LUMVO-129092 format. One record per residue: x, y, z of N, C-alpha, C in turn; residue number from 1; residue in one letter. Coordinates in steps of 0.001 Angstrom, whole numbers, padded with zeros to 6 digits. Layout:
<nodes>
((X; Y; Z); (X; Y; Z); (X; Y; Z); NUM; 'A'),
...
</nodes>
This chain:
<nodes>
((054674; 043559; -011747); (055386; 043527; -010469); (054845; 042387; -009606); 1; 'M'),
((055739; 041569; -009079); (055326; 040449; -008228); (054821; 040954; -006880); 2; 'A'),
((053827; 040250; -006350); (053260; 040573; -005041); (053382; 039338; -004159); 3; 'I'),
((053943; 039495; -002983); (054156; 038360; -002094); (052824; 037741; -001675); 4; 'E'),
((052691; 036443; -001924); (051477; 035712; -001553); (051651; 034945; -000252); 5; 'A'),
((052914; 034872; 000246); (053187; 034168; 001498); (053750; 032780; 001273); 6; 'G'),
((054265; 032152; 002324); (054766; 030775; 002228); (053625; 029844; 001828); 7; 'P'),
((053875; 028958; 000875); (052764; 028214; 000283); (052043; 027317; 001282); 8; 'F'),
((052756; 026533; 002065); (052087; 025607; 002978); (051267; 026352; 004023); 9; 'T'),
((051797; 027444; 004535); (051043; 028247; 005512); (049769; 028787; 004869); 10; 'A'),
((049904; 029289; 003640); (048710; 029785; 002945); (047714; 028658; 002699); 11; 'W'),
((048196; 027513; 002251); (047313; 026386; 001934); (046547; 025920; 003171); 12; 'L'),
((047221; 025851; 004297); (046565; 025459; 005542); (045443; 026421; 005893); 13; 'T'),
((045723; 027720; 005748); (044711; 028734; 006038); (043568; 028675; 005032); 14; 'Q'),
((043879; 028452; 003763); (042846; 028402; 002732); (041910; 027222; 002958); 15; 'A'),
((042458; 026080; 003332); (041624; 024908; 003590); (040754; 025129; 004830); 16; 'R'),
((041307; 025774; 005848); (040519; 026078; 007042); (039392; 027051; 006706); 17; 'A'),
((039665; 027993; 005807); (038638; 028945; 005389); (037526; 028229; 004638); 18; 'S'),
((037882; 027292; 003765); (036883; 026537; 003021); (036007; 025701; 003951); 19; 'L'),
((036548; 025316; 005096); (035786; 024528; 006063); (035070; 025405; 007084); 20; 'Q'),
((035143; 026718; 006890); (034413; 027628; 007759); (035043; 027856; 009111); 21; 'G'),
((036306; 027467; 009266); (036967; 027606; 010561); (037517; 029014; 010779); 22; 'E'),
((038007; 029622; 009700); (038570; 030973; 009780); (038182; 031721; 008509); 23; 'V'),
((038295; 033033; 008523); (038097; 033809; 007313); (039419; 033952; 006574); 24; 'G'),
((039335; 034473; 005365); (040548; 034706; 004596); (041252; 035963; 005104); 25; 'A'),
((042562; 035979; 004973); (043356; 037147; 005355); (044208; 037501; 004143); 26; 'D'),
((043643; 038308; 003261); (044272; 038588; 001968); (044903; 039977; 001978); 27; 'V'),
((046182; 040091; 001623); (046822; 041408; 001549); (046405; 042136; 000280); 28; 'P'),
((045167; 042613; 000259); (044598; 043213; -000955); (045268; 044520; -001339); 29; 'C'),
((045718; 045280; -000349); (046230; 046607; -000654); (045116; 047452; -001242); 30; 'G'),
((045389; 048114; -002356); (044355; 048939; -002978); (043641; 048216; -004118); 31; 'D'),
((043834; 046901; -004242); (043188; 046128; -005304); (041704; 045924; -004982); 32; 'C'),
((040844; 046183; -005963); (039405; 045934; -005826); (038935; 045044; -006982); 33; 'V'),
((039822; 044182; -007441); (039516; 043328; -008584); (038264; 042504; -008397); 34; 'G'),
((038102; 041898; -007227); (036941; 041045; -007007); (035654; 041862; -006921); 35; 'C'),
((035762; 043146; -006669); (034593; 044031; -006559); (034174; 044606; -007906); 36; 'C'),
((034993; 044391; -008920); (034734; 045019; -010225); (034790; 044015; -011366); 37; 'T'),
((034634; 042722; -011055); (034846; 041675; -012058); (033599; 040841; -012346); 38; 'S'),
((032439; 041466; -012314); (031188; 040819; -012732); (030882; 039556; -011935); 39; 'S'),
((031067; 039635; -010630); (030728; 038507; -009763); (029324; 038674; -009184); 40; 'Y'),
((028554; 037585; -009191); (027343; 037518; -008385); (027768; 037154; -006963); 41; 'F'),
((027223; 037841; -005969); (027623; 037636; -004583); (026508; 036917; -003819); 42; 'I'),
((026754; 035677; -003367); (025755; 034999; -002536); (025686; 035642; -001153); 43; 'P'),
((024476; 035786; -000648); (024267; 036281; 000716); (023477; 035231; 001482); 44; 'L'),
((023950; 034938; 002693); (023333; 033919; 003534); (022406; 034587; 004547); 45; 'R'),
((021521; 033822; 005149); (020634; 034408; 006170); (021400; 035075; 007312); 46; 'P'),
((022629; 034603; 007551); (023433; 035176; 008638); (024050; 036530; 008269); 47; 'T'),
((023970; 036916; 006991); (024515; 038208; 006561); (023497; 039320; 006829); 48; 'D'),
((023023; 039391; 008049); (021921; 040301; 008370); (022295; 041772; 008185); 49; 'T'),
((023489; 042150; 008624); (023901; 043551; 008507); (024015; 043951; 007041); 50; 'A'),
((024586; 043071; 006225); (024709; 043370; 004798); (023338; 043471; 004155); 51; 'A'),
((022443; 042554; 004499); (021093; 042569; 003918); (020338; 043833; 004308); 52; 'L'),
((020614; 044347; 005486); (019974; 045600; 005910); (020469; 046782; 005077); 53; 'D'),
((021714; 046713; 004615); (022330; 047836; 003914); (022130; 047811; 002401); 54; 'D'),
((021886; 046626; 001830); (021818; 046493; 000378); (020387; 046755; -000101); 55; 'I'),
((020180; 047690; -001011); (018840; 047957; -001536); (018237; 046709; -002183); 56; 'P'),
((016946; 046504; -001967); (016260; 045301; -002455); (016375; 045144; -003966); 57; 'A'),
((016512; 046248; -004683); (016564; 046182; -006140); (017764; 045400; -006658); 58; 'Q'),
((018783; 045228; -005814); (019982; 044507; -006240); (019968; 043030; -005826); 59; 'Y'),
((018899; 042593; -005188); (018846; 041233; -004652); (017818; 040378; -005379); 60; 'L'),
((018187; 039117; -005606); (017245; 038126; -006127); (017417; 036858; -005294); 61; 'V'),
((016376; 036045; -005217); (016475; 034784; -004490); (017540; 033907; -005138); 62; 'S'),
((018337; 033249; -004310); (019413; 032402; -004825); (018829; 031099; -005383); 63; 'A'),
((019047; 030801; -006660); (018501; 029587; -007265); (018978; 028327; -006541); 64; 'P'),
((018044; 027438; -006237); (018398; 026166; -005625); (018720; 026224; -004156); 65; 'G'),
((018624; 027398; -003558); (018937; 027545; -002137); (017655; 027746; -001329); 66; 'E'),
((017672; 027418; -000025); (016485; 027610; 000811); (016103; 029087; 000927); 67; 'P'),
((014909; 029311; 001392); (014419; 030665; 001606); (015390; 031432; 002516); 68; 'R'),
((015630; 032694; 002201); (016535; 033511; 003001); (017919; 033643; 002407); 69; 'G'),
((018187; 032866; 001346); (019462; 032986; 000631); (019243; 033873; -000592); 70; 'H'),
((020161; 034799; -000817); (020007; 035782; -001873); (021265; 035850; -002732); 71; 'W'),
((021115; 036472; -003894); (022251; 036785; -004756); (022204; 038272; -005068); 72; 'M'),
((023347; 038912; -004997); (023455; 040318; -005396); (024163; 040374; -006744); 73; 'M'),
((023555; 041063; -007696); (024144; 041178; -009018); (025175; 042279; -009104); 74; 'G'),
((025536; 042635; -010327); (026549; 043663; -010547); (026038; 044646; -011590); 75; 'Y'),
((026674; 045788; -011663); (026271; 046842; -012590); (026769; 046535; -014007); 76; 'L'),
((026342; 047342; -014962); (026708; 047119; -016361); (028211; 047134; -016580); 77; 'A'),
((028934; 047868; -015739); (030397; 047924; -015873); (031103; 046818; -015101); 78; 'N'),
((030331; 045886; -014529); (030915; 044759; -013800); (031154; 045017; -012333); 79; 'G'),
((030898; 046245; -011880); (031183; 046591; -010482); (030040; 046192; -009558); 80; 'A'),
((030393; 045877; -008337); (029407; 045640; -007285); (028626; 046941; -007068); 81; 'C'),
((027307; 046869; -006927); (026526; 048099; -006734); (026822; 048809; -005427); 82; 'P'),
((027524; 048145; -004521); (027877; 048784; -003256); (029205; 049540; -003329); 83; 'M'),
((029820; 049543; -004510); (031062; 050300; -004706); (030740; 051737; -005116); 84; 'M'),
((031342; 052690; -004437); (031195; 054095; -004779); (032572; 054747; -004746); 85; 'K'),
((032934; 055387; -005846); (034226; 056068; -005970); (035368; 055121; -005570); 86; 'V'),
((035280; 053887; -006045); (036342; 052921; -005809); (036408; 052339; -004418); 87; 'G'),
((035389; 052577; -003592); (035393; 052078; -002221); (034105; 051309; -001926); 88; 'Q'),
((034213; 050292; -001093); (033038; 049546; -000656); (032306; 050367; 000413); 89; 'C'),
((031030; 050629; 000166); (030271; 051455; 001100); (029726; 050666; 002285); 90; 'T'),
((029840; 049334; 002234); (029348; 048506; 003357); (030469; 047605; 003871); 91; 'I'),
((031705; 048078; 003772); (032855; 047215; 004081); (032748; 046578; 005463); 92; 'Y'),
((032367; 047329; 006466); (032278; 046777; 007819); (031168; 045738; 007933); 93; 'Q'),
((030182; 045801; 007041); (029048; 044878; 007072); (029016; 043974; 005836); 94; 'H'),
((030140; 043864; 005135); (030157; 043112; 003885); (029788; 041642; 004125); 95; 'R'),
((029207; 040977; 003115); (028800; 039572; 003271); (029978; 038656; 003551); 96; 'P'),
((029681; 037497; 004126); (030721; 036528; 004428); (031447; 036079; 003168); 97; 'Q'),
((030734; 036000; 002061); (031368; 035620; 000794); (032530; 036548; 000464); 98; 'T'),
((032328; 037836; 000676); (033381; 038811; 000403); (034544; 038648; 001380); 99; 'C'),
((034219; 038331; 002617); (035264; 038146; 003631); (036115; 036918; 003346); 100; 'R'),
((035506; 035902; 002725); (036199; 034636; 002481); (036954; 034613; 001154); 101; 'D'),
((036664; 035538; 000266); (037225; 035473; -001085); (038740; 035686; -001062); 102; 'Y'),
((039448; 034814; -001766); (040911; 034893; -001825); (041345; 034504; -003231); 103; 'D'),
((041727; 035482; -004047); (042070; 035179; -005436); (043387; 034418; -005560); 104; 'C'),
((044086; 034219; -004449); (045304; 033402; -004519); (045000; 031946; -004834); 105; 'R'),
((043723; 031529; -004696); (043389; 030147; -005061); (043662; 029901; -006546); 106; 'I'),
((043478; 030919; -007365); (043730; 030758; -008802); (045222; 030680; -009090); 107; 'F'),
((045993; 031505; -008385); (047448; 031428; -008536); (047959; 030067; -008086); 108; 'A'),
((047387; 029538; -007021); (047804; 028230; -006523); (047499; 027137; -007540); 109; 'A'),
((046371; 027280; -008242); (045959; 026264; -009207); (046537; 026495; -010599); 110; 'A'),
((047213; 027632; -010794); (047831; 027914; -012079); (046845; 028288; -013172); 111; 'G'),
((045716; 028914; -012794); (044697; 029281; -013769); (044256; 030730; -013548); 112; 'I'),
((043644; 031307; -014584); (043048; 032627; -014447); (041710; 032509; -013727); 113; 'D'),
((041209; 033640; -013255); (039914; 033664; -012574); (038753; 033656; -013554); 114; 'A'),
((039023; 033900; -014816); (037974; 033932; -015824); (038470; 034579; -017093); 115; 'G'),
((037506; 035022; -017926); (037827; 035604; -019212); (038040; 037099; -019148); 116; 'G'),
((037745; 037803; -020253); (038009; 039249; -020336); (037310; 040068; -019255); 117; 'P'),
((036158; 039579; -018794); (035445; 040327; -017756); (036185; 040300; -016424); 118; 'E'),
((037172; 039439; -016302); (037952; 039315; -015069); (039366; 039866; -015254); 119; 'K'),
((039546; 040789; -016188); (040894; 041249; -016523); (041619; 041850; -015325); 120; 'V'),
((040924; 042605; -014487); (041581; 043245; -013340); (042052; 042195; -012354); 121; 'V'),
((041179; 041258; -012054); (041546; 040237; -011074); (042573; 039274; -011654); 122; 'I'),
((042520; 039012; -012967); (043523; 038140; -013579); (044915; 038756; -013479); 123; 'N'),
((044998; 040070; -013620); (046301; 040734; -013463); (046841; 040500; -012054); 124; 'D'),
((045956; 040561; -011067); (046380; 040332; -009689); (046801; 038881; -009488); 125; 'R'),
((046024; 037964; -010049); (046343; 036534; -009921); (047735; 036254; -010473); 126; 'V'),
((048037; 036823; -011613); (049345; 036575; -012240); (050493; 037241; -011495); 127; 'R'),
((050163; 038225; -010666); (051203; 038926; -009905); (051563; 038206; -008607); 128; 'A'),
((050642; 037395; -008084); (050928; 036705; -006820); (052160; 035815; -006963); 129; 'W'),
((052991; 035814; -005932); (054198; 034990; -005952); (054371; 034339; -004579); 130; 'E'),
((054141; 033032; -004533); (054315; 032291; -003285); (055803; 032075; -003014); 131; 'F'),
((056126; 031841; -001759); (057497; 031476; -001384); (057492; 030031; -000910); 132; 'S'),
((058668; 029419; -000916); (058794; 027992; -000606); (059944; 027784; 000385); 133; 'Y'),
((059690; 028031; 001672); (060744; 027924; 002683); (061322; 026515; 002809); 134; 'P'),
((060531; 025502; 002498); (060984; 024112; 002618); (060595; 023355; 001360); 135; 'T'),
((061227; 022198; 001118); (060819; 021369; -000024); (059341; 020990; 000037); 136; 'P'),
((058792; 020851; 001252); (057383; 020483; 001389); (056457; 021547; 000799); 137; 'A'),
((056871; 022820; 000884); (056070; 023895; 000292); (055983; 023725; -001225); 138; 'D'),
((057106; 023464; -001851); (057137; 023275; -003299); (056340; 022038; -003701); 139; 'R'),
((056486; 020966; -002932); (055762; 019727; -003236); (054256; 019927; -003117); 140; 'Q'),
((053831; 020674; -002093); (052403; 020922; -001918); (051852; 021734; -003085); 141; 'A'),
((052604; 022749; -003529); (052125; 023544; -004656); (052082; 022713; -005931); 142; 'H'),
((053093; 021893; -006143); (053090; 021025; -007322); (051874; 020098; -007300); 143; 'D'),
((051486; 019642; -006111); (050334; 018745; -005993); (049040; 019478; -006320); 144; 'A'),
((048903; 020728; -005868); (047707; 021512; -006201); (047646; 021745; -007711); 145; 'V'),
((048777; 022090; -008310); (048829; 022295; -009757); (048458; 021019; -010505); 146; 'L'),
((048955; 019866; -010033); (048650; 018593; -010679); (047167; 018257; -010555); 147; 'A'),
((046598; 018547; -009385); (045172; 018292; -009184); (044332; 019145; -010133); 148; 'A'),
((044666; 020432; -010230); (043918; 021331; -011117); (044055; 020898; -012574); 149; 'A'),
((045255; 020495; -012976); (045477; 020056; -014358); (044668; 018793; -014661); 150; 'A'),
((044615; 017876; -013694); (043850; 016641; -013897); (042357; 016955; -014046); 151; 'F'),
((041833; 017791; -013172); (040396; 018128; -013209); (040030; 018730; -014564); 152; 'I'),
((040921; 019546; -015117); (040638; 020184; -016404); (040796; 019227; -017583); 153; 'Q'),
((041823; 018407; -017555); (042146; 017586; -018728); (041445; 016231; -018733); 154; 'S'),
((040998; 015774; -017570); (040421; 014427; -017478); (038956; 014479; -017032); 155; 'Q'),
((038248; 015472; -017492); (036851; 015629; -017078); (036030; 014383; -017398); 156; 'R'),
((036312; 013749; -018514); (035536; 012575; -018916); (035779; 011363; -018028); 157; 'N'),
((036802; 011417; -017190); (037064; 010310; -016270); (036102; 010317; -015090); 158; 'A'),
((035438; 011455; -014857); (034491; 011571; -013762); (033133; 011031; -014206); 159; 'F'),
((032397; 010388; -013321); (031076; 009871; -013692); (030204; 010970; -014284); 160; 'P'),
((029683; 010715; -015482); (028861; 011712; -016149); (029628; 012946; -016549); 161; 'G'),
((030951; 012865; -016555); (031817; 014022; -016865); (031500; 015207; -015975); 162; 'A'),
((031048; 014900; -014737); (030649; 015970; -013825); (031841; 016425; -012992); 163; 'R'),
((032703; 017149; -013623); (033827; 017798; -012936); (033651; 019297; -013123); 164; 'A'),
((034161; 020101; -012190); (034012; 021557; -012330); (034631; 022059; -013625); 165; 'P'),
((033994; 023053; -014213); (034551; 023706; -015400); (034833; 025179; -015145); 166; 'T'),
((034166; 025759; -014166); (034412; 027161; -013823); (035708; 027264; -013015); 167; 'A'),
((036473; 028339; -013198); (037765; 028465; -012508); (037680; 028311; -010994); 168; 'P'),
((036667; 028903; -010365); (036571; 028801; -008904); (036373; 027353; -008482); 169; 'T'),
((035493; 026639; -009176); (035254; 025251; -008829); (036491; 024392; -008996); 170; 'G'),
((037236; 024627; -010068); (038467; 023870; -010311); (039484; 024126; -009204); 171; 'I'),
((039707; 025406; -008883); (040711; 025763; -007887); (040339; 025249; -006507); 172; 'A'),
((039073; 025403; -006123); (038637; 024942; -004802); (038771; 023431; -004689); 173; 'V'),
((038345; 022703; -005716); (038452; 021245; -005657); (039916; 020811; -005586); 174; 'L'),
((040780; 021454; -006340); (042211; 021108; -006308); (042791; 021296; -004915); 175; 'A'),
((042374; 022358; -004230); (042869; 022624; -002879); (042328; 021592; -001892); 176; 'I'),
((041096; 021152; -002100); (040510; 020151; -001211); (041225; 018800; -001321); 177; 'K'),
((041645; 018419; -002538); (042093; 017036; -002767); (043572; 016933; -003125); 178; 'V'),
((044327; 018003; -002980); (045713; 018021; -003460); (046549; 016882; -002890); 179; 'Y'),
((046242; 016449; -001654); (047063; 015424; -000994); (047093; 014119; -001778); 180; 'A'),
((046066; 013857; -002581); (046059; 012645; -003406); (047246; 012618; -004356); 181; 'L'),
((047689; 013799; -004762); (048761; 013888; -005751); (050137; 013917; -005102); 182; 'F'),
((050156; 013760; -003781); (051414; 013564; -003057); (051662; 012096; -002762); 183; 'L'),
((050651; 011262; -002971); (050749; 009849; -002618); (051654; 009096; -003592); 184; 'Q'),
((052249; 008025; -003102); (053232; 007285; -003884); (052645; 006701; -005161); 185; 'A'),
((051354; 006358; -005138); (050755; 005729; -006315); (050079; 006732; -007241); 186; 'D'),
((050334; 008018; -007042); (049649; 009052; -007832); (049880; 008877; -009332); 187; 'A'),
((051062; 008431; -009715); (051394; 008318; -011130); (050989; 006983; -011733); 188; 'L'),
((050608; 006018; -010896); (050256; 004692; -011415); (048755; 004435; -011438); 189; 'T'),
((047972; 005298; -010802); (046517; 005139; -010847); (045997; 005456; -012240); 190; 'R'),
((044928; 004788; -012627); (044266; 005149; -013877); (043514; 006458; -013679); 191; 'T'),
((043117; 007072; -014775); (042360; 008316; -014685); (041053; 008087; -013937); 192; 'A'),
((040404; 006968; -014195); (039136; 006670; -013514); (039353; 006491; -012013); 193; 'A'),
((040449; 005828; -011643); (040755; 005640; -010218); (041047; 006981; -009548); 194; 'Q'),
((041776; 007838; -010233); (042078; 009156; -009669); (040807; 009980; -009519); 195; 'T'),
((039948; 009945; -010520); (038688; 010695; -010445); (037843; 010209; -009278); 196; 'A'),
((037777; 008884; -009096); (037005; 008328; -007977); (037601; 008748; -006644); 197; 'A'),
((038927; 008771; -006575); (039598; 009185; -005333); (039340; 010660; -005053); 198; 'A'),
((039299; 011474; -006095); (039006; 012900; -005926); (037604; 013085; -005370); 199; 'I'),
((036649; 012356; -005896); (035265; 012461; -005406); (035199; 012085; -003930); 200; 'I'),
((035860; 010991; -003576); (035842; 010543; -002175); (036517; 011564; -001263); 201; 'D'),
((037656; 012088; -001699); (038396; 013045; -000868); (037609; 014342; -000705); 202; 'A'),
((036932; 014773; -001755); (036131; 015994; -001678); (034958; 015809; -000723); 203; 'S'),
((034319; 014655; -000784); (033203; 014378; 000122); (033677; 014337; 001577); 204; 'R'),
((034844; 013744; 001796); (035380; 013677; 003161); (035713; 015074; 003678); 205; 'A'),
((036265; 015904; 002796); (036576; 017289; 003191); (035304; 018028; 003560); 206; 'F'),
((034268; 017884; 002736); (033009; 018578; 002996); (032320; 018049; 004249); 207; 'D'),
((032442; 016744; 004468); (031846; 016164; 005674); (032526; 016699; 006928); 208; 'A'),
((033833; 016881; 006867); (034562; 017449; 007994); (034153; 018894; 008217); 209; 'A'),
((033804; 019602; 007122); (033367; 020988; 007250); (032048; 021090; 007991); 210; 'S'),
((031204; 020063; 007840); (029872; 020098; 008407); (029848; 019719; 009885); 211; 'A'),
((030947; 019178; 010399); (031004; 018730; 011790); (031037; 019917; 012732); 212; 'V'),
</nodes>
């Protein structure tokens, strides 16, 4: 059964603002708990004080490569978040910012699954999302995100050191950051190396704007 994901351009604008820390995600989850049961490690930031107060220390480890005060929460043997009880989040009001920002529509936008068999619940949701296209610009924007994601996956060797994302989240997020490159008039005439370089520059500019 299809689930309305919203007008594409409106969603894309909100998703990009969320990635830049301007707003949180507003996902019509309904009764879906796919992201809570799909073997995700959850990063916790120093600002997630309420969540850190509620989560037992046994579920936390220091986040690799991050400064002191950053943590990761693991998952149970069945893939569920340890804060889930009887299908409900026990710390929902105090949930980490990562949980508040998560939006599985990024995978639908990029035309990819969220992962392998361990993500079966969330993949079903991803495949059910159905964006609407009120104007030609909505369709063009989605086509550009799809083209960006396809390029990142198929032309990894065009990136210096072949350092392009390989995990679904990284692919989808990067495609959303740089999709506008694939709307440009010269998108089809650039070489793969030129496109990869443009993607790197556009991603850095997006991240720099996030830090302002």
